[in-house]
Every structure is written in C-alpha cells, then in structure tokens.
C-alpha positions as CSV (number, residue, x, y, z in Angstrom):
1,M,86.2,28.7,62.7
2,K,89.2,28.4,61.0
3,N,89.4,27.4,57.6
4,T,92.0,24.4,56.6
5,G,91.8,24.5,52.6
6,D,91.0,22.5,50.0
7,G,91.9,18.9,51.2
8,R,91.4,18.2,47.5
9,R,94.3,20.5,46.5
10,K,96.9,19.6,49.1
11,E,97.4,16.1,48.4
12,R,98.0,17.8,44.3
13,V,100.5,19.2,45.8
14,E,102.4,17.5,47.9
15,K,102.5,14.9,44.9
16,E,103.4,17.4,42.5
17,V,106.2,18.4,45.0
18,Q,106.8,14.7,45.0
19,Q,107.3,14.5,41.7
20,I,109.7,17.7,41.0
21,V,112.2,15.8,43.8
22,S,111.9,13.0,42.2
23,T,112.9,14.4,38.6
24,Y,115.6,16.5,40.3
25,M,117.4,13.9,41.9
26,I,116.9,10.8,38.6
27,N,118.2,14.0,37.1
28,H,120.9,16.0,38.5
29,L,122.6,13.2,41.6
30,Q,121.8,9.5,40.5
31,S,125.2,8.9,39.5
32,E,126.5,10.6,42.9
33,L,124.5,8.7,44.8
34,G,125.7,5.8,43.4
35,G,122.3,3.7,45.0
36,L,118.5,4.0,43.8
37,V,116.6,6.6,46.6
38,T,113.3,7.3,46.2
39,V,110.4,9.9,47.6
40,T,108.4,7.8,49.4
41,R,105.8,10.7,50.2
42,V,105.8,14.8,51.2
43,M,104.4,15.8,53.6
44,M,102.8,19.8,54.1
45,P,100.9,22.0,55.7
46,A,97.5,24.4,54.7
47,D,99.0,26.8,54.0
48,F,102.1,25.4,51.6
49,R,105.7,27.2,53.7
50,S,107.0,23.9,53.9
51,A,107.6,20.1,53.1
52,K,109.4,16.9,54.8
53,V,110.4,14.8,51.5
54,F,110.5,11.3,53.0
55,V,113.4,9.5,51.2
56,T,115.4,5.8,50.8
57,F,118.0,4.1,50.4
58,F,118.6,0.9,48.0
59,S,121.9,0.0,47.0
60,T,123.2,-3.3,45.9
61,E,126.7,-2.9,47.3
62,N,124.8,-2.9,50.9
63,E,126.6,0.7,51.4
64,V,124.9,2.4,54.3
65,I,125.3,6.6,53.8
66,D,122.7,9.4,55.9
67,L,120.8,10.2,52.5
68,V,119.6,13.1,54.8
69,K,123.5,14.5,55.3
70,V,123.9,13.6,51.7
71,L,120.8,16.1,50.2
72,Q,121.3,18.6,52.5
73,P,123.5,20.5,50.5
74,W,121.0,20.0,47.2
75,T,118.5,21.7,49.5
76,K,119.0,25.9,47.8
77,D,118.9,24.0,43.8
78,I,115.1,21.5,44.5
79,Q,113.8,24.3,46.5
80,N,114.2,27.1,42.8
81,E,113.6,23.6,40.9
82,I,110.2,23.5,42.4
83,N,109.5,27.2,42.1
84,T,110.4,27.5,38.8
85,K,107.4,24.4,38.5
86,L,105.3,25.5,41.0
87,K,103.3,29.0,40.1
88,M,102.9,29.3,44.1
89,R,103.0,32.0,46.1
90,Y,105.8,30.8,48.3
91,C,107.9,27.7,47.3
92,P,108.0,25.9,50.3
93,K,111.2,25.3,52.4
94,I,111.8,21.1,52.2
95,S,113.0,19.3,54.5
96,F,114.2,15.9,53.9
97,Y,114.1,12.9,56.4
98,K,114.4,9.7,56.0
99,D,111.4,6.8,55.8
100,E,112.0,4.1,58.0
101,S,108.1,2.2,57.0
102,T,110.0,0.7,54.2
103,E,112.9,-1.1,56.5
104,N,110.0,-1.4,58.8
105,I,108.3,-3.7,56.2
106,L,111.0,-5.6,54.8
107,K,112.4,-6.4,58.9
108,I,108.7,-7.3,59.2
109,E,109.1,-9.2,55.9
110,K,111.9,-11.3,57.3
111,I,110.3,-11.6,60.0
112,I,106.8,-13.8,58.6
113,S,109.4,-15.1,56.5
114,G,111.4,-16.5,58.5
115,I,108.9,-18.1,60.8
116,S,107.2,-19.4,58.0
117,A,109.8,-21.6,57.0
118,Q,109.8,-22.7,60.2
119,K,106.1,-24.3,60.5
120,K,106.6,-25.7,57.0
121,P,105.6,-29.7,57.3
122,I,108.2,-31.8,57.0
123,E,107.7,-33.8,53.7
124,E,107.4,-38.0,54.5
125,N,109.6,-40.2,52.4
C-alpha cells in the first residue's frame, strides 16, 4: 500500500502557498489588476511538486478580464517567492485556474432572492 503522506501537512502547505501567493499579489500586482483578486484555494498532490491556484476577480467597474492570462507572465516570479518563503525539497510548479464557485454562489443567491421577492405576501391596506 502506498503511503499518501500526512494530510495535515498537505493542508498546511496548501494554506501557506495560498498565503504567499495572496501576499505577493497584494504587494506587486494590486495596482496593475485594478480590482479585488482573491486566492480562494490551492490544491496540491502529496508530492508537493505542483500547485493548482484558484483565483477570483471582482471589479467595481464591471470589468471582465481573463485573470488567468494576466497572471501567467508572473508565474515564475511567484514560484520564486514560494521557493524563498518555504523551505521544501521541491518548489511547486504553479498554475492558475479561475474559481467559478464564487460566481455560481452569487448567481444562486440572485435567483433565490428573486424567488423570495416574488413570494412575499401583498400587504393589505
């Protein structure tokens, strides 16, 4: 049977990578992106050689950007930051993914609020 490693360590490393990427974006990319970028989660295999970084983007100007394409040129710099902050045998190769779960939650909330508004009883005068 193959040992999958300590699950707590995996969770801890994922959280640390999430924190490092978030801090890097705040310190180096915030003015360039012009909106609120959130690193929602990081998923890594047991060998820690790669990391899927899930991100969302919110803008007050209803601006739509492909955040994954915007972040792609910064991948090496962010990996270097991870490498300097975490003392691990291998620096994980990161890749960015759009986290659509937040969008889906907002759509569902909008639908539910629309349904509840329709079901409100009409007040009698």
